[in-house]
C-alpha positions in Angstrom: -12.9 18.3 -12.8 -13.3 14.5 -12.8 -15.4 12.1 -10.7 -13.8 9.7 -8.3 -14.4 6.1 -9.4 -16.5 4.0 -7.1 -13.4 2.2 -5.9 -11.5 5.4 -5.2 -14.6 6.7 -3.4 -14.9 3.6 -1.2 -11.3 4.1 -0.1 -12.3 7.6 0.9 -15.5 6.5 2.7 -13.7 3.8 4.6 -11.7 6.3 6.6 -12.6 6.8 10.2 -11.0 8.6 13.2 -9.0 5.5 14.0 -8.7 4.2 10.4 -6.4 6.4 8.4 -6.5 5.6 4.6 -3.2 7.1 3.6 -0.3 5.1 2.1 3.4 5.7 2.9 6.4 5.9 0.6 9.8 6.3 2.2 13.0 7.0 0.3 16.4 7.1 2.0 18.7 9.5 0.1 22.5 9.8 0.1 23.6 13.4 -0.2 27.4 13.0 0.4 28.0 12.7 -3.4 26.7 16.1 -4.1 30.2 17.6 -3.9 29.3 19.9 -1.0 26.2 21.4 -2.8 23.5 22.3 -0.3 20.4 20.1 -0.4 18.0 21.1 2.4 14.3 21.5 2.7 14.3 24.7 0.6 16.1 23.0 -2.2 13.8 20.0 -2.0 10.7 22.2 -2.1 12.2 23.8 -5.3 12.6 20.3 -6.8 9.0 19.4 -6.1 7.8 22.9 -7.3 9.6 22.3 -10.7 7.9 18.9 -11.1 4.4 19.6 -9.8 3.2 20.0 -13.4 3.7 16.2 -14.0 2.8 15.0 -10.5 -0.9 15.2 -11.3 -2.4 13.8 -8.0 -0.5 16.4 -6.0 -2.6 19.1 -7.6 -6.0 17.4 -7.0 -8.4 18.9 -4.5 -11.3 17.0 -3.1 -14.7 18.5 -3.8 -17.8 17.1 -2.1 -21.2 17.1 -3.9 -24.0 19.0 -2.2 -26.2 16.6 -0.1 -23.8 13.8 -1.0 -25.8 13.3 -4.1 -22.9 11.4 -5.8 -19.3 10.4 -5.3 -17.0 13.4 -4.8 -14.9 15.0 -7.6 -11.3 16.0 -8.0 -10.6 19.6 -8.9 -7.6 18.6 -11.0 -5.4 21.8 -11.0 -5.6 23.6 -7.7 -3.1 25.9 -6.0 -0.5 24.0 -3.9 1.1 25.5 -0.8 4.5 23.7 -0.6 5.3 25.4 2.7 2.3 23.4 4.1 2.7 20.2 2.2 6.5 19.7 2.4 7.5 19.7 6.1 10.7 19.3 8.0 11.2 16.5 10.6 14.2 15.6 12.8 14.8 12.0 14.0 16.2 11.4 17.4 19.8 10.2 17.8 21.6 8.1 16.8 19.4 8.2 13.6 19.4 4.6 12.6 16.7 2.3 11.1 14.8 2.1 14.4 14.7 5.9 14.9 13.6 6.5 11.3 10.9 3.8 11.6 9.7 5.5 14.9 9.4 8.9 13.1 7.4 7.3 10.2 5.0 5.8 12.7 4.5 9.1 14.5 3.8 10.9 11.1 1.4 8.1 10.0 -0.7 8.5 13.2 -2.5 11.6 12.0 -5.0 11.8 9.1 -4.7 14.1 6.1 -6.6 17.3 6.0 -9.4 16.9 3.4 -9.6 20.7 2.8 -6.2 20.5 1.1 -4.7 18.2 -1.6 -4.5 14.8 0.0 -0.8 14.4 0.5 2.1 15.5 2.7 5.8 15.1 2.3 8.4 15.1 5.1 12.0 16.1 4.7 13.7 14.0 7.4 17.1 14.8 8.8 19.3 13.5 11.5 20.0 10.1 10.0 23.3 8.4 10.6 25.9 8.8 7.9 24.6 12.2 6.9 21.7 10.8 4.9 18.3 12.2 4.7 14.9 10.6 4.1 11.8 11.8 2.3 8.4 10.4 3.4 5.4 10.7 1.1 2.0 10.4 2.9 -0.6 10.0 0.1 -4.3 9.2 0.5 -5.2 5.8 -1.0 -8.1 7.4 -2.9 -5.5 9.2 -5.1 -3.4 6.2 -6.2 -2.9 2.4 -5.9 0.5 0.6 -5.8 1.1 0.7 -9.6 0.1 4.4 -9.8 2.3 5.3 -6.8 5.2 3.5 -8.4 4.7 5.5 -11.6 4.3 8.7 -9.7 7.5 8.0 -7.8 9.3 7.5 -11.1 8.1 10.9 -12.3 9.4 12.5 -9.1 12.8 10.9 -9.2 15.4 11.1 -11.9 14.8 7.8 -13.5 14.7 8.9 -17.1 18.0 9.4 -19.1 19.1 13.0 -19.4 18.1 16.0 -17.3 14.7 16.2 -15.8 12.4 18.8 -17.4 11.4 21.5 -14.8 8.6 24.0 -15.0 7.9 27.0 -12.8 4.2 27.0 -13.1 1.0 25.2 -14.3 -2.5 26.4 -15.1 -5.0 26.3 -12.3 -8.7 25.6 -12.6 -11.4 27.7 -10.9 -13.5 26.1 -8.1 -16.8 24.7 -9.5 -20.2 26.2 -8.7 -22.6 24.1 -6.6 -25.2 24.1 -9.4 -22.6 22.7 -11.8 -21.7 19.9 -9.3 -25.4 18.9 -8.9 -26.0 19.0 -12.7 -23.0 16.8 -13.5 -23.8 14.4 -10.7 -27.3 13.9 -12.2 -25.9 13.3 -15.6 -23.3 10.8 -14.3 -26.1 8.9 -12.4 -27.9 8.5 -15.7 -24.7 7.2 -17.3 -24.3 4.7 -14.4 -27.9 3.5 -14.9 -27.2 2.8 -18.6 -24.1 0.8 -17.5 -26.0 -1.4 -15.1 -27.0 -4.1 -17.6 -23.4 -4.6 -18.5 -22.4 -4.8 -14.8 -25.1 -7.4 -14.2 -24.0 -9.4 -17.3 -20.3 -9.3 -16.1 -21.4 -10.6 -12.7 -23.6 -13.3 -14.1 -20.8 -14.5 -16.4 -18.5 -14.8 -13.5 -20.9 -16.7 -11.4 -21.6 -19.0 -14.3 -17.8 -19.7 -14.8 -17.5 -20.6 -11.1 -20.6 -22.9 -11.3 -19.1 -24.7 -14.3 -15.6 -24.9 -12.9 -14.3 -28.5 -12.7 -12.5 -28.0 -9.3 -14.4 -27.2 -6.2 -13.2 -23.9 -4.6 -11.3 -23.9 -1.3 -13.7 -23.7 1.7 -11.5 -20.9 3.1 -12.0 -18.8 0.0 -15.8 -19.4 -0.2 -16.3 -18.3 3.4 -14.6 -14.8 3.3 -16.9 -13.4 6.0 -15.7 -15.9 8.6 -11.9 -15.5 8.9 -10.3 -17.3 11.8 -9.7 -15.4 15.1 -6.3 -13.9 15.5 -4.4 -11.5 17.9 -4.3 -8.9 15.1 -8.0 -8.6 14.6 -9.8 -6.1 16.9 -10.9 -2.5 17.0 -7.8 -0.6 15.9 -6.6 2.6 17.7 -5.3 5.8 16.0 -1.7 5.2 16.9 0.6 3.8 14.1 3.8 2.0 14.5 6.2 1.2 11.6 9.1 -1.2 11.1 11.3 -2.1 8.1 13.8 -4.7 7.1 15.9 -5.3 3.9 16.6 -8.6 2.1 18.8 -9.0 -0.9 16.6 -9.6 -4.0 19.2 -12.0 -5.3 18.8 -14.2 -2.2 15.1 -14.3 -2.6 15.3 -15.0 -6.3 17.8 -17.8 -5.7 15.5 -19.4 -3.1 12.5 -19.1 -5.3 14.3 -20.7 -8.3 15.5 -23.5 -6.1 12.0 -24.3 -4.9 10.3 -23.7 -8.2 8.0 -20.9 -7.0 7.6 -17.2 -7.7 8.8 -14.1 -5.8 5.2 -13.5 -4.7 5.0 -17.0 -3.3 8.2 -16.4 -1.4 6.8 -13.2 0.1 3.7 -15.0 1.2 5.7 -18.0 2.6 8.0 -15.6 4.6 4.9 -13.8 5.9 3.3 -17.2 6.9 6.4 -18.2 8.8 6.6 -14.9 10.6 2.9 -14.8 11.4 3.1 -18.4 12.7 5.9 -17.3 15.1 3.8 -14.3 16.4 0.6 -16.3 16.6 2.4 -18.8 18.9 3.6 -15.9 21.0 0.4 -13.9 21.2 -2.4 -16.5 20.7 -0.6 -19.4 22.2 -1.4 -21.5 19.1 -1.1 -21.5 15.3 -3.5 -24.3 14.5 -5.4 -22.8 11.6 -4.6 -20.9 8.4 -5.2 -17.1 8.2 -7.0 -15.3 5.4 -5.1 -12.5 3.7 -6.1 -10.0 1.0 -3.4 -9.7 -1.7 -3.9 -6.7 -4.0 -3.7 -7.5 -7.7 -3.8 -4.7 -10.3 -5.7 -5.0 -13.5 -4.2 -1.8 -15.1 -0.4 -1.8 -15.4 -0.2 1.2 -17.7 3.3 2.9 -17.1 1.7 6.3 -17.7 -1.0 5.9 -15.0 -0.2 8.0 -11.9 -3.7 8.2 -10.2 -6.7 6.1 -9.4 -7.2 2.6 -8.1 -7.4 -0.3 -10.5 -6.9 -3.4 -8.3 -8.9 -6.0 -6.4 -8.0 -7.9 -3.3 -7.5 -11.6 -4.0 -8.4 -13.7 -0.9 -5.4 -15.9 -0.1 -5.0 -18.7 2.5 -1.8 -18.1 4.7 -0.9 -21.6 6.1 0.6 -20.7 9.4 -0.6 -24.0 10.9 2.2 -25.9 9.0 5.4 -26.2 11.1 7.6 -27.4 8.2 8.9 -24.3 6.2 9.0 -26.2 2.8 5.5 -27.4 3.4 4.5 -23.8 3.9 6.1 -22.8 0.6 4.4 -25.6 -1.3 1.0 -24.8 0.4 1.4 -21.1 -0.4 2.2 -21.9 -4.0 -1.0 -24.0 -4.3 -3.1 -21.5 -2.5 -1.9 -18.7 -4.7 -2.7 -20.7 -7.9 -6.1 -21.5 -6.5 -6.8 -18.0 -5.5 -5.9 -16.6 -8.9 -8.1 -19.1 -10.6 -11.0 -18.1 -8.3 -10.2 -14.4 -9.0 -10.3 -14.8 -12.8 -13.4 -17.0 -12.7 -15.3 -14.4 -10.8 -13.9 -11.5 -12.8 -11.1 -9.2 -11.6 -13.2 -6.1 -11.9 -16.3 -7.4 -10.1 -16.0 -5.4 -6.8 -14.7 -2.2 -8.5 -17.6 -2.2 -11.0 -20.2 -2.6 -8.3 -18.6 0.0 -6.0 -19.7 2.7 -8.4 -23.3 2.1 -7.1 -22.5 2.4 -3.4 -24.3 5.5 -1.9 -21.9 8.0 -0.3 -23.7 8.9 3.0 -24.7 5.3 4.0 -21.2 4.0 3.1 -19.5 6.6 5.2 -21.8 5.9 8.2 -21.3 2.1 7.8 -17.5 2.3 7.9 -17.5 4.7 10.9 -19.9 2.4 12.7 -17.7 -0.7 11.9 -14.6 1.2 13.2 -16.1 1.4 16.7 -16.9 -2.3 17.0 -14.5 -4.3 19.0 -14.4 -7.4 16.9 -12.4 -8.9 14.1 -12.6 -7.8 10.6 -15.3 -10.1 9.0 -13.6 -10.1 5.6 -9.9 -10.9 6.2 -7.2 -11.2 8.8 -4.7 -8.8 7.2 -3.5 -7.4 3.8 -0.2 -8.5 2.4 1.2 -6.7 -0.7 4.1 -7.2 -3.0 4.8 -4.3 -5.4 7.7 -4.3 -7.9 9.5 -1.0 -7.7 12.1 0.6 -9.9 14.9 -1.6 -11.2 17.2 1.3 -11.7 18.5 3.6 -8.9 16.7 7.0 -8.8 17.9 10.4 -7.8 16.2 13.4 -6.3 17.8 16.8 -7.1 20.9 14.8 -8.1 21.1 12.9 -4.8 21.1 9.1 -4.9 18.0 7.3 -3.6 19.5 4.3 -1.7 16.3 2.6 -0.4 12.6 2.8 -0.9 9.9 1.4 1.5 6.2 1.4 1.0 3.2 0.4 3.1 -0.6 0.6 2.7 -3.1 1.5 5.4 -4.6 -0.5 8.2 -8.2 -1.6 7.5 -11.1 -1.7 9.9 -10.6 -4.5 12.4 -7.1 -5.5 11.3 -4.1 -4.2 13.2 -1.3 -5.3 10.8 -0.4 -4.5 7.2 2.6 -6.1 5.5 3.9 -4.5 2.3 7.0 -5.6 0.3 8.5 -3.2 -2.3 11.5 -4.2 -4.4 14.0 -1.6 -5.4 17.1 -2.3 -7.6 18.9 -5.1 -5.6 16.7 -4.9 -2.5 13.5 -6.6 -1.3 12.3 -4.1 1.3 9.8 -5.2 3.9 7.5 -2.7 5.7 5.1 -3.4 8.5 2.5 -1.1 9.9 0.5 -1.8 13.1 -1.6 0.1 15.4 -0.6 0.9 19.0 -2.1 -2.2 20.6 -1.5 -5.1 18.3 2.3 -5.6 18.7 4.6 -4.4 21.5 7.0 -3.5 18.7 6.4 -4.0 15.0 10.1 -5.0 14.6 9.0 -8.3 16.1 7.3 -9.0 12.8 10.1 -7.7 10.5 12.6 -9.7 12.6 10.4 -12.8 12.4 10.2 -12.4 8.6 14.0 -12.4 8.3 14.1 -15.5 10.6 11.4 -17.2 8.4 13.4 -16.5 5.3 16.6 -18.0 6.8 14.5 -21.0 7.9 13.3 -21.6 4.4 16.8 -21.3 2.9 18.2 -23.8 5.5 15.4 -26.3 4.7 16.2 -25.8 1.0 19.9 -26.5 1.5 21.0 -23.0 0.8 23.4 -20.8 2.8 21.9 -19.1 5.8 24.4 -16.3 5.5 22.3 -13.6 4.0 23.8 -11.2 1.5 24.5 -7.8 3.1 23.2 -4.8 1.1 25.8 -2.2 1.8 23.7 0.6 0.5 20.9 -0.1 3.0 20.5 1.0 6.6 22.0 -1.3 9.2 19.4 -3.7 10.7 
């Protein structure tokens, strides 16, 4: 047994009937090179069964504390019913990118069952070219982006030589209620002893901000008043999903030419696309948006569970019509936001979250989810996660693409997540049922925004075609 950290618990408490807090990991798999060897859902379940011993979060079962006296705990080694957790799904014809995206949106529209380990996996057939796809639906309380990437590496054949398989693993008995209460009381005493260090950490951050030479951006010092936008409203329970693939080499070339980072490019592309959609849906794009960009503070390659990140508040300059001005503005905004983040202390929110009381936090988030107003913290989350640089395999079958997206947050109907894989920069967009008529509007706009930046930089507007990826 182990206690959920405060940050893990907040990601659990923030779930509501219309706000599902699971993340999605989608892998497209080429099975034509298996030499005629069968690879169906039974074979896939066997692969997962043989690797469950090292996919730790897949064996975690949520255990609530009586009277919600403390954050819940994970029972770390429970029984796992793979017939329940690994499910078949058939996409509609002709099985292209759009049909797969539609299936992912449908799967994402239902919450996970908290009485079971908080994950599901879908074995998706019917794709064009005889490919299959595997969709992992994992609660955010289990893992952040870095942990998910490491978990993915354990599940795929990324290590040299054959994967070690194991038929079984030891299971732990369910805890007694008296034991749960006793350990909760002991943990509360530990947290009280840690409080002076948390107060000191907070005071040091505030002191650094006060002594900083440069005044902080007004947009970043008013995080509870983000500008109004078409994407901010009470979200519904429907989820819609869309993807697009860019060549990582094209993005790197553009970033090098303009003297910025890959992360700057992702934000600039997002800014251009959000400008286009703001003009369409709001009739104007005359003010910047405020995005939360997750930044990890634990990059351990062995970590496969837990959340060790904080959201860096970032200005997204959609008000700028010139694409190169947007790139420059994003570069400056990112530098300024990182300075603010480090001045305040990257672990500030996660440390304080340990002291959030479970029952009031759950009630607060459920109440907020019913309010028809914009999110008072941010307009949307935008994530950029570096994925595997080497191609992976599952059961010997080549993984040709990987896409990832985080959840929608209360009051925000869009999430943009970019995940790099080998030679690809893969864009994923998640929206609810009412924000966009079609989330491919946003992925198409992101491709357009990238072409616009390249044209302004004097680079070719003919984008490299990734032959291994699904057709647009």
